[in-house]
VOBA-1610 file (N, C-alpha, C; in pm, whole numbers, padded with zeros to 5 digits, always signed):
BEGIN
Met+01683-01508+00829Met+01669-01485+00974Met+01619-01613+01040Ala+01690-01661+01136Ala+01650-01785+01204Ala+01516-01767+01271Ala+01441-01879+01282Ala+01307-01871+01338Ala+01308-01810+01477Ala+01408-01844+01557Ala+01413-01792+01693Ala+01434-01642+01697Glu+01490-01587+01585Glu+01518-01445+01582Glu+01404-01363+01524Arg+01305-01429+01468Arg+01195-01356+01407Arg+01115-01284+01515Arg+01064-01167+01478Arg+00995-01085+01574Arg+00846-01082+01542Ala+00767-01072+01645Ala+00624-01056+01627Ala+00594-00907+01609Tyr+00499-00878+01522Tyr+00455-00741+01499Tyr+00303-00738+01519Gln+00262-00730+01646Gln+00120-00744+01676Gln+00038-00623+01634Thr+00097-00506+01632Thr+00023-00389+01584Thr-00005-00402+01435Leu+00090-00460+01360Leu+00064-00487+01218Leu-00049-00587+01203Asp-00054-00688+01289Asp-00165-00783+01286Asp-00297-00710+01308Gly-00297-00617+01402Gly-00418-00540+01427Gly-00462-00459+01306Leu-00367-00397+01238Leu-00400-00320+01118Leu-00460-00409+01010Arg-00405-00529+00993Arg-00461-00620+00892Arg-00605-00658+00929Gly-00627-00685+01057Gly-00761-00723+01099Gly-00861-00610+01082Val-00824-00490+01126Val-00914-00375+01113Val-00941-00346+00966Gly-00835-00352+00883Gly-00854-00331+00740Gly-00952-00430+00680Ala-00942-00557+00720Ala-01033-00659+00668Ala-01177-00630+00710Phe-01197-00587+00835Phe-01332-00556+00882Phe-01393-00440+00803Leu-01312-00340+00772Leu-01362-00225+00697Leu-01396-00262+00553Val-01322-00356+00496Val-01356-00405+00362Val-01489-00481+00367Val-01512-00558+00474Val-01639-00627+00490Val-01755-00527+00486Met-01738-00416+00555Met-01845-00315+00560Met-01872-00256+00422Arg-01772-00256+00336Arg-01792-00205+00200Arg-01870-00304+00114His-01837-00431+00124His-01890-00531+00032His-02023-00590+00076Val-02057-00579+00203Val-02184-00632+00253Val-02257-00520+00327Pro-02293-00411+00258Pro-02343-00291+00327Pro-02478-00309+00396Asp-02560-00406+00351Asp-02692-00420+00411Asp-02687-00457+00558Phe-02577-00515+00604Phe-02565-00551+00745Phe-02522-00434+00831Phe-02489-00321+00769Phe-02428-00212+00845Phe-02508-00082+00839Gly-02633-00090+00795Gly-02721+00026+00798Gly-02660+00147+00729Pro-02663+00264+00796Pro-02611+00386+00733Pro-02460+00402+00743Val-02390+00310+00811Val-02246+00324+00829Val-02175+00287+00699Arg-02095+00377+00649Arg-02022+00354+00525Arg-01874+00387+00542Val-01790+00319+00465Val-01645+00344+00466Val-01603+00371+00322Pro-01619+00495+00276Pro-01604+00526+00134Pro-01468+00493+00074Glu-01362+00504+00153Glu-01228+00482+00100Glu-01173+00344+00134Ser-01262+00250+00166Ser-01215+00120+00216Ser-01142+00040+00110Tyr-01158+00074-00018Tyr-01084+00000-00120Tyr-00935+00026-00111Leu-00895+00132-00040Leu-00752+00157-00020Leu-00690+00056+00076Ala-00773-00022+00146Ala-00719-00127+00233Ala-00635-00225+00153Val-00667-00243+00026Val-00588-00332-00060Val-00443-00287-00064Asp-00422-00155-00077Asp-00285-00102-00081Asp-00215-00124+00052Leu-00290-00113+00162Leu-00232-00141+00294Leu-00191-00287+00305Phe-00278-00378+00257Phe-00245-00520+00263Phe-00119-00551+00183Tyr-00106-00492+00065Tyr+00015-00512-00015Tyr+00138-00458+00059Leu+00123-00345+00123Leu+00233-00283+00196Leu+00280-00374+00310Val+00185-00423+00389Val+00219-00512+00500Val+00278-00643+00447Ser+00226-00691+00333Ser+00280-00813+00273Ser+00427-00798+00239Gly+00465-00684+00181Gly+00606-00661+00149Gly+00694-00663+00273Phe+00646-00600+00379Phe+00720-00597+00505Phe+00736-00738+00562Val+00625-00812+00566Val+00626-00945+00627Val+00709-01044+00545Val+00696-01040+00412Val+00774-01130+00327Val+00923-01103+00342Ala+00961-00975+00345Ala+01102-00941+00365Ala+01150-00989+00502His+01066-00974+00602His+01101-01017+00738His+01121-01168+00745Ala+01031-01241+00681Ala+01031-01387+00696Ala+01127-01459+00602Tyr+01150-01403+00482Tyr+01217-01482+00379Tyr+01341-01419+00317Ala+01368-01291+00342Ala+01476-01223+00270Ala+01610-01295+00286Asp+01646-01333+00407Asp+01777-01394+00430Asp+01791-01527+00357Arg+01686-01609+00360Arg+01692-01738+00293Arg+01695-01722+00141Leu+01621-01623+00089Leu+01624-01599-00054Leu+01760-01549-00099Lys+01821-01462-00022Lys+01954-01411-00057Lys+02059-01521-00053Ala+02040-01619+00034Ala+02137-01728+00045Ala+02135-01820-00076Gly+02024-01815-00153Gly+02014-01896-00274Gly+01954-02033-00249Gly+01902-02093-00355Gly+01847-02228-00347Gly+01712-02236-00280Phe+01645-02121-00261Phe+01519-02121-00187Phe+01403-02073-00273Phe+01430-02029-00396Phe+01325-01964-00475Phe+01203-02053-00495Trp+01223-02176-00544Trp+01107-02261-00573Trp+01036-02305-00446Thr+01110-02319-00339Thr+01045-02347-00210Thr+00959-02230-00169Phe+01009-02109-00190Phe+00931-01988-00160Phe+00804-01983-00245Val+00816-02012-00374Val+00700-02011-00463Val+00593-02107-00411Lys+00635-02227-00378Lys+00538-02325-00326Lys+00481-02282-00192Thr+00564-02222-00109Thr+00517-02174+00022Thr+00407-02071+00007Arg+00426-01974-00083Arg+00328-01867-00099Arg+00199-01919-00161Ile+00210-02009-00260Ile+00088-02064-00321Ile+00011-02146-00218Ile+00082-02227-00142Ile+00016-02309-00039Ile-00048-02220+00067Arg+00013-02109+00096Arg-00043-02018+00197Arg-00175-01959+00151Leu-00187-01924+00024Leu-00304-01851-00024Leu-00412-01940-00085Tyr-00373-02049-00148Tyr-00466-02120-00236Tyr-00581-02192-00164Pro-00559-02264-00054Pro-00671-02337+00005Pro-00791-02249+00042Leu-00767-02136+00109Leu-00879-02049+00142Leu-00936-01982+00017Tyr-00851-01956-00080Tyr-00899-01901-00207Tyr-01000-01995-00271Val-00970-02124-00275Val-01061-02222-00333Val-01190-02229-00251Phe-01179-02220-00119Phe-01299-02223-00036Phe-01389-02104-00068Gly-01328-01985-00086Gly-01407-01868-00124Gly-01476-01887-00258Leu-01406-01950-00354Leu-01468-01979-00482Leu-01589-02071-00466Leu-01575-02172-00379Leu-01687-02265-00357Leu-01809-02193-00299Leu-01784-02099-00209Leu-01895-02019-00157Leu-01959-01937-00269Gly-01874-01881-00355Gly-01926-01805-00468Gly-02006-01891-00564Val-01960-02014-00587Val-02035-02106-00672Val-02172-02134-00612Thr-02177-02152-00481Thr-02304-02176-00414Thr-02401-02060-00436Ala-02350-01937-00423Ala-02434-01820-00445Ala-02478-01811-00591Ala-02388-01842-00684Ala-02422-01836-00826Ala-02526-01941-00863Val-02512-02062-00811Val-02611-02166-00837Val-02746-02125-00783Ser-02747-02062-00665Ser-02872-02012-00609Ser-02936-01910-00703Ala-02852-01825-00765Ala-02904-01726-00859Ala-02962-01794-00984Ile-02891-01895-01035Ile-02938-01965-01155Ile-03071-02035-01129Leu-03087-02086-01008Leu-03210-02159-00973Leu-03325-02066-00937Gly-03301-01935-00949Gly-03411-01841-00932Gly-03419-01772-00799Asn-03312-01779-00720Asn-03313-01714-00589Asn-03185-01633-00576Pro-03170-01527-00659Pro-03039-01459-00668Pro-03003-01382-00543Pro-02894-01422-00474Pro-02849-01344-00359Pro-02784-01215-00403Gly-02824-01106-00343Gly-02762-00977-00373Gly-02785-00933-00516Gly-02894-00979-00580Gly-02922-00934-00715Gly-02838-01001-00822Trp-02780-01116-00791Trp-02697-01184-00891Trp-02789-01253-00993Ala-02847-01176-01081Ala-02947-01232-01172Ala-02890-01268-01308Asn-02763-01241-01334Asn-02707-01259-01468Asn-02628-01389-01483Trp-02635-01477-01385Trp-02561-01602-01395Trp-02633-01699-01487Ser-02553-01781-01555Ser-02603-01893-01634Ser-02503-02006-01618Trp-02540-02126-01658Trp-02448-02238-01642Trp-02320-02219-01724Pro-02325-02170-01850Pro-02198-02145-01922Pro-02112-02038-01854Thr-02177-01932-01803Thr-02100-01828-01735Thr-02035-01881-01608Leu-02110-01964-01535Leu-02055-02022-01413Leu-01938-02114-01444Thr-01949-02193-01548Thr-01839-02282-01589Thr-01715-02200-01623Glu-01735-02092-01697Glu-01623-02005-01732Glu-01559-01945-01608Ala-01641-01902-01514Ala-01588-01842-01390Ala-01507-01944-01310Ile-01555-02067-01303Ile-01485-02171-01227Ile-01350-02203-01291Leu-01350-02224-01423Leu-01226-02260-01492Leu-01123-02148-01482Ala-01166-02024-01502Ala-01074-01911-01490Ala-01031-01892-01344Gly-01126-01913-01253Gly-01096-01892-01112Gly-00995-01990-01058Leu-01001-02114-01100Leu-00911-02216-01045Leu-00764-02185-01076Ile-00738-02113-01186Ile-00600-02077-01218Ile-00575-01928-01193Met-00665-01864-01120Met-00654-01722-01086Met-00641-01633-01210Phe-00706-01672-01318Phe-00698-01593-01440Phe-00778-01465-01421Pro-00718-01349-01450Pro-00787-01222-01423Pro-00896-01192-01524Gln-00974-01089-01495Gln-01080-01046-01585Gln-01020-00973-01705Phe-01053-01020-01826Phe-01003-00959-01948Phe-01119-00932-02041Pro-01101-00837-02136Pro-01207-00814-02236Pro-01240-00944-02309Gly-01369-00970-02323Gly-01414-01093-02387Gly-01438-01206-02291Leu-01392-01191-02167Leu-01415-01293-02064Leu-01532-01247-01978Ser-01640-01323-01980Ser-01761-01278-01911Ser-01753-01294-01761Ala-01670-01385-01712Ala-01661-01407-01567Ala-01528-01473-01534Asn-01486-01455-01411Asn-01364-01521-01361Asn-01381-01543-01212Gly-01272-01576-01144Gly-01283-01606-01001Gly-01335-01490-00920Ser-01296-01368-00954Ser-01341-01253-00876Ser-01488-01223-00900Thr-01548-01278-01007Thr-01692-01266-01026Thr-01765-01351-00922Leu-01702-01461-00883Leu-01759-01547-00779Leu-01730-01493-00640Asp-01614-01434-00623Asp-01571-01385-00492Asp-01486-01260-00515Gly-01550-01144-00510Gly-01490-01019-00553Gly-01350-00990-00502Pro-01323-01001-00372Pro-01192-00962-00320Pro-01074-01044-00372Thr-01101-01159-00433Thr-00991-01247-00473Thr-00909-01191-00589Trp-00955-01085-00654Trp-00877-01029-00766Trp-00741-00979-00719Thr-00727-00950-00591Thr-00602-00894-00539Thr-00492-00997-00522Leu-00523-01126-00527Leu-00425-01228-00492Leu-00321-01251-00602Leu-00363-01253-00729Leu-00267-01276-00836Leu-00162-01164-00842Pro-00200-01035-00836Pro-00096-00931-00833Pro+00000-00948-00715Glu-00052-00991-00599Glu+00036-01010-00484Glu+00136-01122-00510Leu+00090-01231-00569Leu+00182-01341-00600Leu+00286-01298-00703Ile+00245-01219-00802Ile+00340-01171-00902Ile+00449-01088-00835Ala+00409-00998-00744Ala+00508-00916-00674Ala+00599-01003-00587Asn+00540-01100-00518Asn+00619-01193-00435Asn+00726-01263-00517Phe+00686-01319-00631Phe+00779-01398-00710Phe+00883-01310-00779Phe+00843-01192-00822Phe+00937-01097-00882Phe+01045-01058-00781Tyr+01001-01028-00659Tyr+01094-00993-00552Tyr+01190-01108-00522Ala+01135-01229-00510Ala+01217-01346-00475Ala+01318-01378-00585Ala+01276-01367-00711Ala+01365-01402-00821Ala+01480-01303-00836Leu+01453-01176-00804Leu+01553-01072-00828Leu+01606-01010-00699Ile+01596-01082-00590Ile+01629-01023-00461Ile+01774-00975-00453Arg+01863-01041-00525Arg+02003-00999-00518Arg+02025-00863-00583Phe+01930-00821-00665Phe+01939-00690-00729Phe+01855-00584-00658Met+01784-00625-00552Met+01692-00534-00484Met+01766-00444-00386Thr+01851-00359-00439Thr+01916-00258-00357Thr+01817-00146-00326Val+01855-00060-00237Val+01766+00052-00202Val+01736+00139-00324Pro+01836+00177-00407Pro+01802+00256-00527Pro+01705+00183-00620Val+01719+00051-00635Val+01628-00023-00722Val+01487-00023-00664Leu+01474-00043-00534Leu+01343-00039-00470Leu+01279+00098-00490Ile+01355+00203-00473Ile+01302+00338-00490Ile+01260+00360-00635Ala+01338+00307-00731Ala+01303+00322-00872Ala+01171+00250-00903Ile+01154+00129-00850Ile+01028+00055-00871Ile+00912+00134-00812Met+00930+00186-00693Met+00824+00264-00630Met+00792+00390-00709Ala+00895+00455-00764Ala+00873+00577-00842Ala+00793+00548-00968Ile+00829+00440-01039Ile+00758+00405-01162Ile+00612+00369-01131Cys+00593+00284-01031Cys+00457+00243-00995Cys+00379+00358-00934Gly+00446+00444-00858Gly+00380+00562-00804Gly+00331+00654-00914Ala+00410+00668-01020Ala+00366+00748-01135Ala+00242+00685-01198Gly+00238+00552-01203Gly+00119+00484-01253Gly-00003+00511-01167Leu+00017+00516-01035Leu-00094+00547-00944Leu-00146+00688-00967Ile-00054+00781-00985Ile-00095+00920-01008Ile-00174+00930-01139Tyr-00124+00865-01244Tyr-00197+00865-01371Tyr-00334+00801-01354Gly-00339+00684-01287Gly-00465+00615-01268Gly-00566+00697-01190Glu-00519+00765-01087Glu-00608+00848-01005Glu-00673+00957-01089Phe-00594+01027-01167Phe-00650+01139-01243Phe-00719+01094-01372His-00684+00978-01422His-00750+00927-01542His-00888+00869-01509Phe-00894+00789-01402Phe-01020+00724-01365Phe-01097+00801-01257Gly-01031+00895-01191Gly-01097+00970-01085Gly-01102+00895-00953Thr-01029+00786-00941Thr-01029+00705-00819Thr-00911+00608-00824Leu-00874+00554-00708Leu-00777+00445-00703Leu-00846+00310-00686Asp-00976+00307-00698Asp-01050+00182-00693Asp-01041+00118-00832Ile-00923+00075-00869Ile-00894+00026-01004Ile-00802-00096-00994Gly-00797-00170-01106Gly-00707-00285-01113Gly-00777-00417-01132Tyr-00910-00420-01117Tyr-00982-00547-01126Tyr-01069-00557-01251Gly-01079-00450-01328Gly-01164-00451-01447Gly-01094-00512-01567Gly-01168-00527-01674Gly-01113-00589-01792Gly-01013-00503-01866Thr-01014-00372-01844Thr-00927-00282-01920Thr-00827-00206-01834Asp-00820-00236-01706Asp-00727-00161-01620Asp-00637-00253-01537Gln-00602-00370-01595Gln-00519-00465-01522Gln-00383-00406-01484Trp-00333-00315-01568Trp-00203-00254-01538Trp-00206-00182-01403Ala-00323-00129-01367Ala-00333-00055-01241Ala-00313-00146-01121Ala-00351-00274-01134Ala-00327-00369-01025Ala-00177-00383-01000Leu-00099-00388-01110Leu+00046-00400-01095Leu+00106-00271-01039Ala+00049-00157-01075Ala+00098-00031-01019Ala+00071-00025-00868Arg-00048-00069-00829Arg-00083-00065-00687Arg+00006-00159-00605Val+00019-00283-00652Val+00101-00377-00575Val+00247-00341-00587Gly+00290-00290-00703Gly+00431-00256-00721Gly+00478-00148-00627Phe+00396-00044-00610Phe+00438+00060-00518Phe+00433+00010-00374Ser+00320-00043-00332Ser+00301-00072-00190Ser+00385-00191-00142Phe+00391-00298-00220Phe+00470-00414-00177Phe+00616-00377-00159Phe+00673-00308-00255Phe+00815-00276-00245Phe+00841-00162-00147Ala+00740-00079-00122Ala+00751+00016-00012Ala+00759-00058+00121Gly+00681-00166+00135Gly+00689-00248+00255Gly+00825-00311+00273Val+00883-00359+00163Val+01019-00415+00168Val+01118-00308+00213Leu+01104-00187+00158Leu+01195-00078+00192Leu+01181-00038+00339Val+01058-00030+00387Val+01037+00003+00528Val+01103-00102+00617Phe+01093-00230+00579Phe+01158-00332+00660Phe+01309-00313+00660Arg+01366-00279+00545Arg+01511-00259+00538Arg+01558-00155+00640Phe+01481-00047+00654Phe+01525+00063+00738Phe+01475+00054+00883Phe+01359-00007+00902Phe+01297-00001+01035Phe+01265-00137+01095Gly+01285-00245+01020Gly+01244-00376+01069Gly+01317-00422+01193Ala+01441-00378+01211Ala+01520-00421+01327Ala+01525-00315+01437Ala+01448-00208+01421Ala+01451-00101+01521Ala+01393-00148+01654Arg+01440-00087+01760Arg+01392-00124+01894Arg+01243-00093+01907Lys+01169-00190+01961Lys+01026-00172+01978Lys+00995-00093+02106Ile+00880-00027+02102Ile+00836+00053+02216Ile+00699+00000+02259Asp+00686-00038+02383Asp+00556-00083+02435Asp+00469+00040+02464Asn+00361+00053+02390Asn+00273+00168+02408Asn+00134+00130+02360Glu+00049+00093+02455Glu-00087+00051+02425Glu-00165+00159+02351Trp-00152+00283+02398Trp-00229+00392+02339Trp-00185+00419+02196Ala-00056+00411+02170Ala-00008+00434+02034Ala-00063+00328+01938Ser-00068+00203+01983Ser-00121+00097+01897Ser-00267+00122+01863Trp-00346+00159+01963Trp-00487+00187+01938Trp-00504+00312+01852Ala-00417+00410+01871Ala-00424+00532+01789Ala-00402+00500+01642Leu-00314+00404+01614Leu-00290+00364+01476Leu-00412+00294+01418Met-00483+00215+01499Met-00608+00154+01452Met-00710+00262+01420Ala-00716+00363+01505Ala-00811+00473+01482Ala-00773+00551+01357Ala-00644+00571+01335Ala-00600+00645+01216Ala-00638+00571+01089Leu-00621+00439+01089Leu-00659+00360+00972Leu-00810+00368+00950Thr-00888+00355+01057Thr-01033+00361+01045Thr-01077+00497+00990Phe-01014+00604+01038Phe-01048+00738+00988Phe-01013+00750+00840Ala-00895+00703+00801Ala-00851+00716+00662Ala-00945+00644+00566Leu-00990+00525+00604Leu-01076+00447+00516Leu-01222+00487+00528Gly-01259+00550+00639Gly-01398+00591+00657Gly-01427+00734+00617Tyr-01323+00812+00591Tyr-01339+00952+00556Tyr-01400+00965+00416Ser-01482+01066+00396Ser-01546+01089+00267Ser-01505+01226+00214Pro-01396+01233+00139Pro-01349+01362+00088Pro-01438+01412-00025Ser-01436+01542-00047Ser-01509+01600-00159Ser-01443+01558-00290Asp-01511+01578-00399Asp-01457+01540-00529Asp-01327+01613-00560Asp-01317+01737-00519Asp-01195+01814-00545Asp-01077+01764-00463Val-01106+01719-00341Val-01001+01677-00249Val-00965+01530-00268Ser-01059+01452-00317Ser-01043+01306-00321Ser-00914+01258-00386Pro-00874+01309-00505Pro-00749+01259-00566Pro-00628+01280-00477Trp-00621+01397-00414Trp-00506+01428-00329Trp-00510+01347-00201Phe-00630+01326-00148Phe-00643+01245-00027Phe-00601+01101-00053Glu-00650+01043-00162Glu-00618+00903-00191Glu-00470+00884-00220Leu-00414+00971-00302Leu-00271+00960-00333Leu-00185+00984-00210Gly-00223+01083-00130Gly-00148+01110-00008Gly-00153+00994+00089Thr-00270+00929+00098Thr-00285+00815+00189Thr-00198+00699+00145Val-00201+00665+00016Val-00128+00547-00033Val+00021+00573-00043Leu+00060+00690-00094Leu+00201+00717-00119Leu+00278+00760+00005Val+00207+00823+00100Val+00276+00876+00219Val+00216+00822+00348Gly+00084+00831+00360Gly+00019+00797+00487Gly+00038+00653+00529Phe+00011+00559+00440Phe+00025+00418+00475Phe+00169+00378+00507Pro+00269+00419+00427Pro+00406+00387+00467Pro+00443+00442+00605Leu+00397+00564+00636Leu+00422+00620+00769Leu+00351+00537+00875Leu+00229+00494+00846Leu+00154+00409+00939Leu+00229+00279+00964Leu+00286+00222+00858Leu+00362+00097+00872Leu+00486+00118+00958Ile+00556+00227+00937Ile+00676+00255+01017Ile+00640+00261+01165Leu+00535+00333+01197Leu+00494+00348+01337Leu+00444+00215+01393Ala+00367+00141+01312Ala+00313+00013+01360Ala+00424-00089+01385Ser+00535-00078+01311Ser+00646-00171+01334Ser+00724-00136+01459Arg+00704-00016+01512Arg+00777+00028+01630Arg+00698+00010+01760Phe+00569+00039+01755Phe+00487+00037+01876Phe+00414-00096+01891Glu+00420-00152+02012Glu+00353-00277+02041Glu+00254-00258+02155Pro+00139-00328+02150Pro+00038-00314+02255Pro+00072-00397+02378Gly-00014-00388+02479Gly+00001-00473+02597Gly-00033-00617+02566Arg-00020-00702+02667Arg-00034-00846+02645Arg-00173-00884+02596Leu-00280-00835+02662Leu-00415-00873+02623Leu-00449-00819+02485Thr-00423-00690+02464Thr-00451-00632+02333Thr-00368-00700+02225Gly-00244-00734+02258Gly-00158-00802+02163Gly-00216-00935+02120Arg-00275-01008+02214Arg-00336-01135+02180Arg-00457-01115+02089Val-00534-01010+02117Val-00650-00980+02031Val-00603-00943+01891Phe-00503-00855+01883Phe-00450-00815+01752Phe-00393-00935+01677Ala-00321-01020+01748Ala-00261-01137+01682Ala-00370-01228+01626Tyr-00481-01242+01700Tyr-00588-01330+01653Tyr-00660-01272+01532Ile-00694-01143+01539Ile-00764-01087+01424Ile-00672-01079+01302Gly-00542-01066+01327Gly-00447-01074+01215Gly-00444-01213+01156Leu-00451-01315+01242Leu-00451-01454+01196Leu-00571-01484+01107Val-00689-01435+01146Val-00811-01468+01072Val-00843-01366+00964Ser-00762-01259+00952Ser-00797-01151+00860Ser-00804-01199+00714Tyr-00714-01288+00674Tyr-00718-01338+00538Tyr-00845-01418+00514Gly-00881-01501+00610Gly-01005-01578+00596Gly-01126-01488+00590Val-01132-01387+00676Val-01243-01291+00675Val-01250-01222+00539Tyr-01135-01182+00489Tyr-01129-01112+00361Tyr-01180-01200+00247Ile-01146-01327+00249Ile-01182-01416+00139Ile-01329-01457+00143Ile-01385-01483+00261Ile-01519-01544+00266Ile-01631-01442+00279His-01602-01316+00314His-01710-01229+00359His-01812-01196+00251Gln-01769-01176+00127Gln-01865-01133+00026Gln-01962-01243-00016Pro-01914-01360-00057Pro-02012-01463-00096Pro-02096-01511+00021Ile-02036-01526+00138Ile-02116-01573+00251Ile-02212-01465+00299Gly-02172-01339+00287Gly-02262-01229+00322Gly-02382-01225+00229Asn-02360-01245+00099Asn-02472-01248+00004Asn-02567-01362+00034Leu-02512-01479+00064Leu-02597-01593+00095Leu-02677-01571+00223Met-02611-01520+00327Met-02679-01498+00454Met-02787-01391+00441Arg-02756-01284+00369Arg-02854-01177+00355Arg-02980-01227+00285Glu-02961-01303+00176Glu-03077-01353+00104Glu-03157-01449+00190Ser-03089-01534+00266Ser-03159-01629+00353Ser-03237-01556+00462Leu-03175-01453+00521Leu-03242-01379+00628Leu-03361-01301+00578Glu-03354-01252+00454Glu-03465-01172+00400Glu-03593-01253+00389His-03582-01385+00384His-03701-01471+00380His-03761-01489+00520Val-03684-01454+00622Val-03729-01475+00759Val-03758-01344+00830Val-03669-01247+00815Val-03681-01120+00885Val-03631-01008+00794His-03694-00893+00801His-03653-00779+00720His-03538-00707+00791Leu-03422-00702+00724Leu-03307-00637+00785Leu-03330-00487+00795Pro-03307-00427+00912Pro-03325-00282+00926Pro-03231-00206+00834Arg-03275-00091+00786Arg-03192-00010+00698Arg-03124+00104+00772Gly-03170+00137+00892Gly-03112+00246+00968Gly-03017+00197+01075Trp-03011+00274+01184Trp-02920+00238+01292Trp-02958+00108+01361Gly-03081+00064+01340Gly-03122-00065+01396Gly-03047-00182+01338Ala-02971-00158+01230Ala-02892-00266+01171Ala-02764-00294+01249Leu-02726-00207+01343Leu-02598-00224+01412Leu-02586-00356+01488Pro-02692-00403+01558Pro-02678-00536+01620Pro-02651-00645+01517Trp-02711-00632+01399Trp-02685-00729+01293Trp-02538-00720+01248Ser-02487-00597+01241Ser-02348-00581+01197Ser-02252-00647+01295Leu-02275-00627+01424Leu-02188-00690+01524Leu-02199-00841+01517Gly-02323-00890+01501Gly-02342-01034+01492Gly-02274-01092+01369Phe-02283-01020+01257Phe-02221-01069+01134Phe-02069-01070+01145Leu-02011-00964+01202Leu-01866-00960+01218Leu-01818-01070+01312Cys-01892-01090+01422Cys-01854-01197+01516Cys-01862-01334+01449Phe-01966-01352+01368Phe-01980-01478+01295Phe-01862-01499+01200Leu-01825-01393+01126Leu-01714-01405+01032Leu-01584-01441+01104Val-01559-01375+01217Val-01436-01403+01291Val-01436-01547+01341Ala-01550-01592+01396Ala-01558-01729+01446Ala-01545-01831+01332Phe-01612-01802+01221Phe-01607-01893+01107Phe-01467-01899+01049Ala-01402-01782+01035Ala-01265-01779+00982Ala-01170-01851+01076Gly-01190-01838+01208Gly-01108-01910+01304Gly-01125-02060+01292Ala-01251-02103+01275Ala-01278-02246+01258Ala-01217-02297+01128Leu-01227-02216+01022Leu-01167-02256+00895Leu-01016-02273+00909Asp-00953-02180+00981Asp-00809-02190+00998Asp-00772-02319+01071Arg-00848-02352+01172Arg-00813-02469+01254Arg-00848-02600+01186Trp-00966-02608+01125Trp-01015-02737+01078Trp-01000-02758+00928Tyr-00972-02652+00855Tyr-00957-02668+00710Tyr-00823-02615+00660Asp-00797-02485+00676Asp-00681-02424+00613Asp-00550-02482+00666Ala-00532-02482+00797Ala-00407-02532+00853Ala-00382-02680+00819Pro-00482-02769+00833Pro-00457-02909+00796Pro-00427-02927+00646Val-00500-02855+00562Val-00475-02868+00417Val-00337-02818+00381Arg-00298-02704+00438Arg-00164-02651+00409Arg-00056-02747+00459Lys-00080-02808+00575Lys+00017-02905+00627Lys+00031-03023+00533Ala-00084-03072+00484Ala-00080-03186+00392Ala-00010-03150+00261Leu-00034-03028+00212Leu+00031-02984+00089Leu+00182-02968+00108Arg+00220-02916+00224Arg+00365-02903+00250Arg+00431-03040+00257Glu+00366-03136+00321Glu+00423-03270+00330Glu+00432-03336+00193Arg+00336-03301+00106Arg+00334-03362-00028Arg+00434-03296-00121Phe+00440-03164-00119Phe+00522-03092-00218Phe+00650-03034-00161Met+00664-03034-00029Met+00786-02982+00034Met+00831-03081+00141Pro+00867-03201+00105Pro+00899-03304+00203Pro+01014-03271+00295Ser+01097-03176+00254Ser+01210-03139+00340Ser+01165-03059+00461Gly+01036-03009+00456Gly+00984-02932+00568Gly+01025-02787+00566Arg+01097-02742+00461Arg+01141-02603+00456Arg+01024-02513+00420Gly+01035-02384+00458Gly+00932-02286+00425Gly+00844-02252+00539
//
């Protein structure tokens, strides 16, 4: 699809931003008092779903034309890696603080050999395996999701000529069966990052990423509808889904229903409804910084919390809400600055070095 023909999906940007904020609330709970989002780990499945839609939108035509695979591989690595490394550096800072006797967030188990192992494994995105005491996600928890996403990206790109609708449905069926097994075996879909459940990461990304590709096939070119209220309603629906606390009996059905049915339906609607101009600009911006927010929030939150505890006692009740707003605003501003002064320039330099033709 030619650049001039590409379409903006600002409601999708809004969903990515809201999802990232809800993940922040999960990983840095001390800033948010009694407010909890119990199902926020399902945001990972939403991110994979949106990734499939966006990758198909941006690259499907060029990949089908041939001769673009390795350019695509470099494009995706360059897109993700600079901020990933920055998140690791923040995690190293927190780990060093723990080793020196000031553990942020209770990180008391770090040692210099463990930190070295985490850095070496982290630099190549090596996942957590039995016998490996630490890896990149030990330094920066959310980063475990990136390797499965890249695997799905490259698998899709390499085999795109075979990605017919029946094949996409077959992949989703196989991975969906894995999700159902994982849900009832582990009692949750918060799986895929441990040393013994790596297969679950592939099941999660396999279903959602290719569901996103399938949604784009059927709905990506549909006529858009301007409806401010519908766009906000979709943000509210996502917030409810991730903030809802189902009972133990209901939880498996709620989680499976959300991932297998609810999120794809949310994506279909989000691809159709667009907000007004002002809201669209807000959604576009939080979508732009959502990856940065997702990558930096845990290590920087641990460092900030420990630093603040030496100066002021963070409230545990509703008095923490001003802190939560301040922390979220800081993350958005910091992620925006990172995009402008670090991520975008580094990615540009990498493209000029490794993609001199300017493609991608």
